[in-house]
MMTF fields as JSON, N, C-alpha, C and O atoms, coordinates in Angstrom:
{
  "mmtfVersion": "1.0.0",
  "mmtfProducer": "UNKNOWN",
  "numBonds": 323,
  "numAtoms": 324,
  "numGroups": 81,
  "numChains": 1,
  "numModels": 1,
  "chainsPerModel": [1],
  "groupsPerChain": [81],
  "chainIdList": ["A"],
  "bondAtomList": [4, 2, 8, 6, 12, 10, 16, 14, 20, 18, 24, 22, 28, 26, 32, 30, 36, 34, 40, 38, 44, 42, 48, 46, 52, 50, 56, 54, 60, 58, 64, 62, 68, 66, 72, 70, 76, 74, 80, 78, 84, 82, 88, 86, 92, 90, 96, 94, 100, 98, 104, 102, 108, 106, 112, 110, 116, 114, 120, 118, 124, 122, 128, 126, 132, 130, 136, 134, 140, 138, 144, 142, 148, 146, 152, 150, 156, 154, 160, 158, 164, 162, 168, 166, 172, 170, 176, 174, 180, 178, 184, 182, 188, 186, 192, 190, 196, 194, 200, 198, 204, 202, 208, 206, 212, 210, 216, 214, 220, 218, 224, 222, 228, 226, 232, 230, 236, 234, 240, 238, 244, 242, 248, 246, 252, 250, 256, 254, 260, 258, 264, 262, 268, 266, 272, 270, 276, 274, 280, 278, 284, 282, 288, 286, 292, 290, 296, 294, 300, 298, 304, 302, 308, 306, 312, 310, 316, 314, 320, 318],
  "bondOrderList": [1, 1, 1, 1, 1, 1, 1, 1, 1, 1, 1, 1, 1, 1, 1, 1, 1, 1, 1, 1, 1, 1, 1, 1, 1, 1, 1, 1, 1, 1, 1, 1, 1, 1, 1, 1, 1, 1, 1, 1, 1, 1, 1, 1, 1, 1, 1, 1, 1, 1, 1, 1, 1, 1, 1, 1, 1, 1, 1, 1, 1, 1, 1, 1, 1, 1, 1, 1, 1, 1, 1, 1, 1, 1, 1, 1, 1, 1, 1, 1],
  "groupList": [{"groupName": "MET", "atomNameList": ["N", "CA", "C", "O"], "elementList": ["N", "C", "C", "O"], "formalChargeList": [0, 0, 0, 0], "bondAtomList": [1, 0, 2, 1, 3, 2], "bondOrderList": [1, 1, 2], "singleLetterCode": "M", "chemCompType": "L-PEPTIDE LINKING"}, {"groupName": "ALA", "atomNameList": ["N", "CA", "C", "O"], "elementList": ["N", "C", "C", "O"], "formalChargeList": [0, 0, 0, 0], "bondAtomList": [1, 0, 2, 1, 3, 2], "bondOrderList": [1, 1, 2], "singleLetterCode": "A", "chemCompType": "L-PEPTIDE LINKING"}, {"groupName": "THR", "atomNameList": ["N", "CA", "C", "O"], "elementList": ["N", "C", "C", "O"], "formalChargeList": [0, 0, 0, 0], "bondAtomList": [1, 0, 2, 1, 3, 2], "bondOrderList": [1, 1, 2], "singleLetterCode": "T", "chemCompType": "L-PEPTIDE LINKING"}, {"groupName": "VAL", "atomNameList": ["N", "CA", "C", "O"], "elementList": ["N", "C", "C", "O"], "formalChargeList": [0, 0, 0, 0], "bondAtomList": [1, 0, 2, 1, 3, 2], "bondOrderList": [1, 1, 2], "singleLetterCode": "V", "chemCompType": "L-PEPTIDE LINKING"}, {"groupName": "SER", "atomNameList": ["N", "CA", "C", "O"], "elementList": ["N", "C", "C", "O"], "formalChargeList": [0, 0, 0, 0], "bondAtomList": [1, 0, 2, 1, 3, 2], "bondOrderList": [1, 1, 2], "singleLetterCode": "S", "chemCompType": "L-PEPTIDE LINKING"}, {"groupName": "ILE", "atomNameList": ["N", "CA", "C", "O"], "elementList": ["N", "C", "C", "O"], "formalChargeList": [0, 0, 0, 0], "bondAtomList": [1, 0, 2, 1, 3, 2], "bondOrderList": [1, 1, 2], "singleLetterCode": "I", "chemCompType": "L-PEPTIDE LINKING"}, {"groupName": "ARG", "atomNameList": ["N", "CA", "C", "O"], "elementList": ["N", "C", "C", "O"], "formalChargeList": [0, 0, 0, 0], "bondAtomList": [1, 0, 2, 1, 3, 2], "bondOrderList": [1, 1, 2], "singleLetterCode": "R", "chemCompType": "L-PEPTIDE LINKING"}, {"groupName": "ASP", "atomNameList": ["N", "CA", "C", "O"], "elementList": ["N", "C", "C", "O"], "formalChargeList": [0, 0, 0, 0], "bondAtomList": [1, 0, 2, 1, 3, 2], "bondOrderList": [1, 1, 2], "singleLetterCode": "D", "chemCompType": "L-PEPTIDE LINKING"}, {"groupName": "PHE", "atomNameList": ["N", "CA", "C", "O"], "elementList": ["N", "C", "C", "O"], "formalChargeList": [0, 0, 0, 0], "bondAtomList": [1, 0, 2, 1, 3, 2], "bondOrderList": [1, 1, 2], "singleLetterCode": "F", "chemCompType": "L-PEPTIDE LINKING"}, {"groupName": "PRO", "atomNameList": ["N", "CA", "C", "O"], "elementList": ["N", "C", "C", "O"], "formalChargeList": [0, 0, 0, 0], "bondAtomList": [1, 0, 2, 1, 3, 2], "bondOrderList": [1, 1, 2], "singleLetterCode": "P", "chemCompType": "L-PEPTIDE LINKING"}, {"groupName": "GLY", "atomNameList": ["N", "CA", "C", "O"], "elementList": ["N", "C", "C", "O"], "formalChargeList": [0, 0, 0, 0], "bondAtomList": [1, 0, 2, 1, 3, 2], "bondOrderList": [1, 1, 2], "singleLetterCode": "G", "chemCompType": "PEPTIDE LINKING"}, {"groupName": "GLN", "atomNameList": ["N", "CA", "C", "O"], "elementList": ["N", "C", "C", "O"], "formalChargeList": [0, 0, 0, 0], "bondAtomList": [1, 0, 2, 1, 3, 2], "bondOrderList": [1, 1, 2], "singleLetterCode": "Q", "chemCompType": "L-PEPTIDE LINKING"}, {"groupName": "LEU", "atomNameList": ["N", "CA", "C", "O"], "elementList": ["N", "C", "C", "O"], "formalChargeList": [0, 0, 0, 0], "bondAtomList": [1, 0, 2, 1, 3, 2], "bondOrderList": [1, 1, 2], "singleLetterCode": "L", "chemCompType": "L-PEPTIDE LINKING"}, {"groupName": "TRP", "atomNameList": ["N", "CA", "C", "O"], "elementList": ["N", "C", "C", "O"], "formalChargeList": [0, 0, 0, 0], "bondAtomList": [1, 0, 2, 1, 3, 2], "bondOrderList": [1, 1, 2], "singleLetterCode": "W", "chemCompType": "L-PEPTIDE LINKING"}, {"groupName": "ASN", "atomNameList": ["N", "CA", "C", "O"], "elementList": ["N", "C", "C", "O"], "formalChargeList": [0, 0, 0, 0], "bondAtomList": [1, 0, 2, 1, 3, 2], "bondOrderList": [1, 1, 2], "singleLetterCode": "N", "chemCompType": "L-PEPTIDE LINKING"}, {"groupName": "HIS", "atomNameList": ["N", "CA", "C", "O"], "elementList": ["N", "C", "C", "O"], "formalChargeList": [0, 0, 0, 0], "bondAtomList": [1, 0, 2, 1, 3, 2], "bondOrderList": [1, 1, 2], "singleLetterCode": "H", "chemCompType": "L-PEPTIDE LINKING"}, {"groupName": "GLU", "atomNameList": ["N", "CA", "C", "O"], "elementList": ["N", "C", "C", "O"], "formalChargeList": [0, 0, 0, 0], "bondAtomList": [1, 0, 2, 1, 3, 2], "bondOrderList": [1, 1, 2], "singleLetterCode": "E", "chemCompType": "L-PEPTIDE LINKING"}, {"groupName": "TYR", "atomNameList": ["N", "CA", "C", "O"], "elementList": ["N", "C", "C", "O"], "formalChargeList": [0, 0, 0, 0], "bondAtomList": [1, 0, 2, 1, 3, 2], "bondOrderList": [1, 1, 2], "singleLetterCode": "Y", "chemCompType": "L-PEPTIDE LINKING"}, {"groupName": "CYS", "atomNameList": ["N", "CA", "C", "O"], "elementList": ["N", "C", "C", "O"], "formalChargeList": [0, 0, 0, 0], "bondAtomList": [1, 0, 2, 1, 3, 2], "bondOrderList": [1, 1, 2], "singleLetterCode": "C", "chemCompType": "L-PEPTIDE LINKING"}],
  "groupTypeList": [0, 1, 2, 3, 4, 5, 6, 7, 8, 4, 8, 5, 9, 10, 11, 12, 2, 3, 1, 1, 10, 7, 2, 3, 2, 13, 2, 14, 7, 7, 10, 2, 7, 15, 2, 3, 2, 1, 7, 7, 10, 4, 8, 10, 4, 16, 9, 8, 10, 6, 10, 10, 2, 8, 1, 15, 2, 8, 1, 11, 4, 10, 2, 8, 9, 17, 15, 18, 7, 5, 15, 9, 16, 0, 6, 10, 2, 3, 2, 1, 10],
  "groupIdList": [1, 2, 3, 4, 5, 6, 7, 8, 9, 10, 11, 12, 13, 14, 15, 16, 17, 18, 19, 20, 21, 22, 23, 24, 25, 26, 27, 28, 29, 30, 31, 32, 33, 34, 35, 36, 37, 38, 39, 40, 41, 42, 43, 44, 45, 46, 47, 48, 49, 50, 51, 52, 53, 54, 55, 56, 57, 58, 59, 60, 61, 62, 63, 64, 65, 66, 67, 68, 69, 70, 71, 72, 73, 74, 75, 76, 77, 78, 79, 80, 81],
  "secStructList": [7, 3, 3, 3, 3, 3, 3, 6, 6, 3, 3, 3, 1, 1, 3, 3, 3, 3, 7, 6, 6, 7, 3, 3, 3, 3, 3, 3, 7, 1, 1, 1, 7, 5, 7, 7, 3, 3, 6, 6, 1, 1, 1, 5, 7, 7, 7, 5, 7, 6, 6, 7, 3, 3, 3, 3, 3, 7, 7, 1, 7, 3, 3, 3, 3, 3, 3, 7, 1, 1, 1, 6, 6, 7, 3, 3, 3, 3, 3, 3, 7],
  "xCoordList": [-14.216, -12.842, -12.386, -13.123, -11.19, -10.612, -9.468, -8.866, -9.178, -8.113, -7.142, -7.513, -5.892, -4.837, -4.173, -3.817, -4.009, -3.308, -1.852, -1.554, -0.961, 0.454, 0.752, 0.718, 1.046, 1.378, 2.229, 2.121, 3.07, 3.98, 4.79, 5.015, 5.224, 6.038, 5.348, 5.989, 4.019, 3.223, 2.145, 1.694, 1.733, 0.55, -0.612, -0.544, -1.682, -2.81, -4.09, -4.484, -4.765, -4.387, -3.245, -3.049, -2.51, -1.395, -1.834, -1.126, -3.005, -3.582, -4.958, -5.783, -5.204, -6.462, -6.991, -6.237, -8.295, -8.94, -9.966, -10.812, -9.879, -10.786, -11.275, -10.729, -12.292, -12.757, -11.851, -11.321, -11.674, -10.948, -11.657, -12.883, -10.893, -11.451, -11.542, -11.779, -11.354, -11.406, -10.123, -9.056, -10.257, -9.123, -8.797, -9.688, -7.516, -7.034, -6.281, -5.451, -6.574, -5.877, -5.102, -5.667, -3.815, -2.958, -2.803, -2.566, -2.933, -2.756, -1.625, -1.618, -0.67, 0.451, 0.04, -0.092, -0.159, -0.478, 0.728, 0.59, 1.899, 3.137, 3.907, 3.54, 4.948, 5.72, 6.898, 7.708, 7.011, 8.131, 7.637, 6.522, 8.463, 8.089, 8.07, 8.837, 7.18, 7.082, 6.771, 6.402, 6.925, 6.45, 5.525, 5.49, 4.786, 4.006, 4.504, 4.268, 5.192, 5.857, 5.571, 5.891, 4.977, 4.727, 6.05, 7.017, 6.089, 7.311, 7.727, 8.921, 6.752, 7.074, 7.215, 7.41, 7.116, 7.281, 6.079, 6.176, 4.944, 3.769, 3.078, 2.333, 3.305, 2.803, 3.733, 4.464, 3.695, 4.546, 4.38, 4.003, 4.67, 4.565, 5.956, 6.943, 6.0, 7.153, 7.036, 5.959, 8.112, 7.982, 6.951, 6.916, 6.115, 5.138, 5.061, 5.192, 4.845, 4.887, 3.529, 2.526, 3.526, 2.319, 1.182, 1.349, 0.025, -1.142, -1.218, -2.258, -0.127, -0.118, -0.83, -0.997, -1.248, -1.944, -1.384, -0.757, -1.631, -1.33, -2.481, -2.925, -2.968, -4.075, -3.679, -2.967, -4.159, -3.925, -5.178, -5.785, -5.559, -6.7, -6.196, -5.343, -6.733, -6.345, -7.283, -8.321, -6.908, -7.773, -7.945, -8.97, -6.951, -7.001, -6.932, -6.425, -7.452, -7.376, -5.939, -5.155, -5.604, -4.274, -3.917, -4.687, -2.743, -2.193, -0.997, -0.094, -0.999, -0.017, 0.71, 0.244, 1.849, 2.641, 3.335, 3.729, 3.475, 4.111, 4.916, 4.831, 5.694, 6.583, 6.844, 6.416, 7.544, 8.05, 9.515, 10.312, 9.874, 11.271, 12.214, 13.366, 11.735, 12.579, 12.773, 13.846, 11.726, 11.735, 11.289, 10.123, 12.19, 11.792, 11.183, 10.589, 11.323, 10.671, 9.158, 8.421, 8.703, 7.263, 6.701, 7.095, 5.768, 5.235, 3.729, 3.179, 3.063, 1.623, 1.262, 2.095, 0.001, -0.492, -1.915, -2.756, -2.177, -3.548, -3.898, -3.151, -5.043, -5.573, -6.813, -7.778, -6.782, -7.919, -8.547, -7.85, -9.874, -10.522, -11.93, -12.601],
  "yCoordList": [-3.269, -3.552, -2.511, -2.171, -2.017, -1.023, -1.667, -2.64, -1.113, -1.663, -0.571, 0.588, -0.978, -0.114, -0.872, -2.041, -0.202, -0.776, -0.325, 0.83, -1.242, -0.902, -0.932, -1.989, 0.248, 0.305, 1.535, 2.559, 1.403, 2.495, 2.985, 4.183, 2.028, 2.33, 3.326, 4.216, 3.164, 4.013, 3.188, 2.175, 3.631, 3.105, 4.021, 5.231, 3.443, 4.242, 3.724, 2.593, 4.505, 5.868, 5.861, 4.891, 6.947, 7.073, 7.38, 7.068, 7.994, 8.319, 7.68, 7.898, 6.897, 6.167, 6.298, 6.163, 6.563, 6.634, 5.514, 5.346, 4.747, 3.62, 3.689, 4.435, 2.918, 2.793, 1.82, 0.881, 2.042, 1.07, -0.274, -0.345, -1.326, -2.658, -3.057, -4.224, -2.096, -2.399, -3.085, -2.903, -3.874, -4.532, -3.818, -3.493, -3.576, -3.003, -4.097, -4.794, -4.244, -5.207, -4.458, -3.652, -4.725, -4.166, -5.215, -6.385, -4.819, -5.709, -5.173, -3.998, -6.038, -5.626, -5.714, -6.805, -4.556, -4.469, -3.991, -3.538, -4.092, -3.635, -4.838, -5.985, -4.576, -5.647, -6.121, -6.912, -5.653, -6.026, -6.301, -5.922, -6.954, -7.255, -5.993, -5.057, -5.991, -4.901, -5.493, -6.662, -4.667, -5.017, -3.904, -2.809, -4.21, -3.217, -3.324, -4.333, -2.291, -2.361, -1.103, 0.002, -1.26, -0.114, 0.51, -0.197, 1.84, 2.525, 2.116, 2.063, 1.822, 1.437, -0.076, -0.553, -0.836, -2.284, -3.049, -4.253, -2.38, -3.04, -4.007, -4.879, -3.872, -4.84, -4.823, -3.859, -5.902, -5.943, -7.236, -8.271, -7.146, -8.301, -8.769, -8.045, -9.975, -10.441, -9.824, -9.353, -9.814, -9.329, -10.16, -11.384, -9.481, -10.196, -9.563, -8.349, -10.426, -10.014, -9.665, -9.602, -9.438, -9.043, -10.02, -11.236, -9.468, -10.281, -10.723, -11.208, -10.56, -10.934, -9.901, -8.75, -10.329, -9.426, -9.547, -10.542, -8.503, -8.487, -7.766, -6.72, -8.318, -7.701, -7.485, -8.293, -6.373, -6.074, -5.431, -4.56, -5.871, -5.295, -4.268, -4.567, -3.057, -1.964, -1.964, -1.302, -2.711, -2.937, -1.688, -1.522, -0.816, 0.372, 1.633, 1.623, 2.723, 4.023, 4.519, 4.212, 5.285, 5.875, 6.186, 5.929, 6.742, 7.039, 6.128, 6.076, 5.407, 4.358, 4.607, 4.166, 5.31, 5.468, 4.148, 3.39, 3.891, 2.649, 2.912, 3.985, 1.918, 2.052, 0.67, -0.349, 0.662, -0.575, -0.719, 0.189, -1.85, -2.072, -2.091, -1.673, -2.568, -2.698, -1.343, -1.049, -0.523, 0.8, 1.83, 2.225, 2.271, 3.095, 4.444, 5.102, 4.857, 6.101, 5.927, 6.91, 4.681, 4.391, 4.488, 3.733, 5.433, 5.673, 5.839, 6.275, 5.486, 5.674, 5.819, 5.615, 6.175, 6.332, 5.812, 6.127, 5.014, 4.618, 5.301, 5.216, 5.977, 6.563, 5.772, 5.704, 5.178, 4.397, 5.167, 5.656, 5.268, 6.038, 5.584, 6.144],
  "zCoordList": [6.783, 6.393, 5.379, 4.454, 5.555, 4.656, 3.882, 4.335, 2.712, 1.882, 1.462, 1.279, 1.315, 0.802, -0.339, -0.195, -1.465, -2.609, -2.573, -2.269, -2.885, -3.029, -4.521, -5.15, -5.083, -6.508, -6.786, -6.112, -7.79, -8.168, -6.967, -6.798, -6.133, -4.957, -4.029, -3.47, -3.872, -2.983, -2.302, -2.837, -1.112, -0.443, -0.818, -0.607, -1.376, -1.856, -1.208, -1.492, -0.342, 0.051, 1.067, 1.799, 1.093, 2.027, 3.443, 4.401, 3.578, 4.886, 4.938, 4.052, 5.966, 6.075, 7.501, 8.464, 7.629, 8.937, 9.044, 8.167, 10.134, 10.368, 11.81, 12.623, 12.12, 13.501, 14.247, 13.653, 15.54, 16.356, 16.236, 16.322, 16.039, 15.828, 14.374, 14.066, 13.464, 12.028, 11.57, 12.155, 10.513, 9.879, 8.582, 7.797, 8.363, 7.107, 6.366, 6.948, 5.077, 4.227, 3.158, 2.418, 3.082, 2.047, 0.956, 1.257, -0.304, -1.449, -2.313, -2.68, -2.636, -3.476, -4.944, -5.5, -5.557, -6.98, -7.775, -8.912, -7.181, -7.795, -8.343, -8.088, -9.079, -9.692, -8.869, -9.352, -7.634, -6.784, -5.362, -5.005, -4.561, -3.178, -2.322, -2.547, -1.34, -0.368, 0.999, 1.113, 2.041, 3.376, 3.858, 3.296, 4.903, 5.646, 7.081, 7.744, 7.567, 8.861, 9.673, 9.235, 10.841, 11.72, 12.136, 12.42, 12.169, 12.587, 13.99, 14.287, 14.869, 16.246, 16.425, 17.543, 15.319, 15.378, 15.896, 16.133, 16.078, 16.664, 15.711, 16.159, 14.419, 13.448, 12.248, 12.025, 11.478, 10.3, 9.536, 10.085, 8.265, 7.375, 6.968, 7.098, 6.484, 5.73, 4.332, 3.967, 3.544, 2.168, 1.405, 1.525, 0.622, -0.197, -1.578, -1.738, -2.574, -3.969, -4.537, -3.826, -5.837, -6.564, -6.275, -6.375, -5.915, -5.607, -4.161, -3.715, -3.422, -2.012, -1.158, -1.561, 0.027, 0.942, 2.35, 2.713, 3.126, 4.553, 5.232, 4.758, 6.339, 7.072, 8.525, 9.121, 9.081, 10.495, 11.07, 10.447, 12.268, 12.977, 13.982, 14.818, 13.89, 14.775, 15.977, 15.969, 17.003, 18.161, 19.014, 19.674, 19.003, 19.852, 19.011, 17.889, 19.571, 18.907, 18.895, 19.793, 17.872, 17.786, 16.356, 15.43, 16.193, 14.872, 14.67, 15.505, 13.55, 13.311, 11.988, 10.937, 12.028, 10.813, 10.469, 11.355, 9.181, 8.737, 7.472, 6.875, 7.077, 5.924, 5.327, 5.868, 4.216, 3.603, 4.006, 3.772, 4.61, 5.007, 3.81, 3.921, 2.677, 1.488, 0.814, 0.287, 0.836, 0.189, 1.234, 1.238, 2.118, 3.262, 2.901, 3.755, 1.659, 1.232, 1.088, 1.021, 1.043, 0.991, 2.398, 3.286, 2.6, 3.931, 3.872, 2.861, 4.971, 5.098, 6.564, 7.447, 6.812, 8.18, 8.268, 7.425, 9.295, 9.632, 10.949, 11.923, 10.964, 12.189, 12.576, 11.815, 13.757, 14.257, 15.413, 16.302, 15.387, 16.441, 16.715, 17.582]
}
């Protein structure tokens, strides 16, 4: 399982590589609500606040860019292979 921290209006790390079948968990360590939303709409969270989490399993190989719907300048990429 891999983790991404959301803090200072950033996804850390912004680029993550995992094996196909792995689950990534995002944790909001920021003081405001955020979402995790695939650019292609294939996965996404509702807004969640500090201490909240969102998890997604990347069942297939590929490159999955994502963003925060609330703060679209926040961007990240998961590569599953």
